[in-house]
N, C-alpha and C positions, 0 to 999 in steps of 0.2 A: 459814187463812193459807197462802199459797203458799210453797213451799220455796225458799229463796234458792239461787242457783246462781252459778257463776262460769265464765268461759271465757277462757283465756289463749292468745293467738295471737301468735307472732312474725311481724310483717309484713315486715320486711326487715332484713338484716344486711350491713353493709359490712365486709369483712375484709381487712386488709392486713398479713400476717405476724403476728408475735407481738405481741399487744396488751397493754399494761400499764395502760391506762386507757381509759375508754369514756364515751360520752355516751348516755344512755338517755332516751327520750321515751315517756311512758305516756299513752295515751288511754283514758278511762273513760267508758262509756256504760251506760244502763239497758237494760231488756229491750225497749224500743221503739226502741233505737238512738239515743236522745237523749243529748246531752252531760250529764255528771253532775258538777256542781261540789261543793265541800265534801267531797271524798274525800281522806282522809289516807292517804298511801302511805309506808311505812317499809321500808328495806332493812337487814337486820340481819346483821352478821358480828362474831364475837367479837373480832377484831383492831381493830375500828373502833367503839368505844363512843361514847356522847355526848361532845361536846366541852364545855369550860367554857362555861357558858351566859351570854349577856348578859341584862340585865333586859328585861322586856316589860310591856306595859300592855293591860288589857281595860277599855275606857271604858264608862261608863254615860251615855248621851245619848238624849234623847227617849224616856225610859222603856224603853230597850232596851240590851242589851250589844252592843258592837262591838269586834272582829269576832264574828260568829256562831260560827265555828269557827276556832281558832287552834292553833298548834303551838309548843312550847318544848322545849328540851333539858332532860334530867334535871338538877335542881339549880338551875333558873332561879328568879330572884326576879321575881314578877309584882305589879304595882300595879293597883289598881282605882279610879281616880279617878272621882268622881261629878261630872259636868258639868251635871246637872239642878238645878233649884231645889227639888226634892223630895228627901227623904231615902230612902236605900236600905239594905237589910239583906242583904248578899251572903252566900251560904252554899253549901256543898257537903257532901253525905253520901257521896260516892263513896269506895270503898276506897282509891284511889290518894292521896286527900287529903281530909280532913274539916276544915272550918274555918268560922268565922263572922266577919263584919265587921258589927257591930251598927250600928243606924241612924246614919247620918252624912251630912254634906255635904262636898264638896270632896275632899281627898286623905287617905286613912287614914294613921295615924302610921307604919306599917311595911308593907313589901311582904311577900307570902306566898311562902315557899320551897316549890317542888314537887320533892321529893327522891325520889319513887318514880315509876317509869314506869307509864303507864296512862291511862285516860280519866277526866276530871273533868267532871261535869255541874254547871253553875252555875245558881243561881236567886236570886230575891229574895223574902224573906218577906212583903213588902208588895205587890209587883206580880207576880201569878201569871203574867202573859204573858211576863215576862222569862226568857229561856232562852239559854244558850250552852254551848259545849263547848270544853274545853282538853285537847289531846292531849299528854301528857308523853312524849317519845321517849327510848328507850334507845340509839338509834343517831344518828350525825351525818348519816346519809343519810335525810332525811325531808322531805316537802313536802305541799302541798295543791293539788288540782286547781283551775284557774281556771274561769271561766264557760263556757269551751269544753271543759271536762272534761280538761284537759291539765296534766301536771306533768312537769318536766324535771330530770334529774340530769346533772351534768358532772363530769369527772375521777373517775369511779368506778374503783377498782381492779378488775382482771379476776379476779373471785372468784365463788364460789357463795354466794348470800345466801338468807336467809329473807325472803320477801316478805309483809309484813303490810299490811293495809289496813282502814280503818274508814270508814263513811259513816253519817250520822245517820238515814237513811231505809232502811237495810238491813232486810229482813224478818226476818232472823236472822243471828247472827254467822257468819263464814266462817273456816275454819282457815287458818293460814299455809301458803304454798306455797314450794317451792324454785325459785330463779331463778338461772340461770347467766349471768353477764355476761362475755363473752369477745371482744367486738368493739369497734371504734372507734365505731360508731354502731349503735344498736339502737332499734327501735320495738316497743312492746308494747301490745296491746289487752286491756282488761279489760271484761267484760260482767257487770253486777251486777243482781240482781233487787231492786227497791226499791219502797216504797210512798211516793210523793212526798207531802210535806206543805207547807203554807204556812209561810213564814218568820214568826218572831215579829213582831208589829206593836205600835206604841205603845199603851199603856193609856189609857183616856179617862174612866173613871168619876170622879165628884166625890170619892169617898173616896180613890181611888188618887192623885188629884192633890193631895189635902190633905196627904199625908205627904211 
């Protein structure tokens, strides 16, 4: 296995006196300089913990979870509506949250509270192809890169943050790094070593379709 590496480079900084807030654009690419979607980026500072979270949904549709990667604030209530005609059994064994929603159709009776920060891997006991990830943030400053590998933050206080990031295809975890935000506009480049994989696809066996 190749060793994961990162490279952080400040591309440009526009400075106009004492800055109390900033805009930060982060571009994430892989080792071939291709845009890397599904990368969670979190900026952590003790004075800015997670805000009171809104509810969220991770939908089951076409024998898949949607979205594939999602982010919620610590304490969020998440619903798992089943829009398929087959039953699903949603579960997670992740340390951040262990739970089961046994075979059901439609909407479960209660949402699940995610009260501990960390990564939650989601699966279905009936459909092995179903896979998704839920990142529970401890900071209010968190986002996911789009298909262009870009995530943007606005109105950031000019502080020193711990930069955390996670990507489902990283070859191995990467330690947090220190990031100083001190300008009105900043651009940051992250290069990650990954082993790309295909996204989950709908299941199609007769047995899977039966449940």
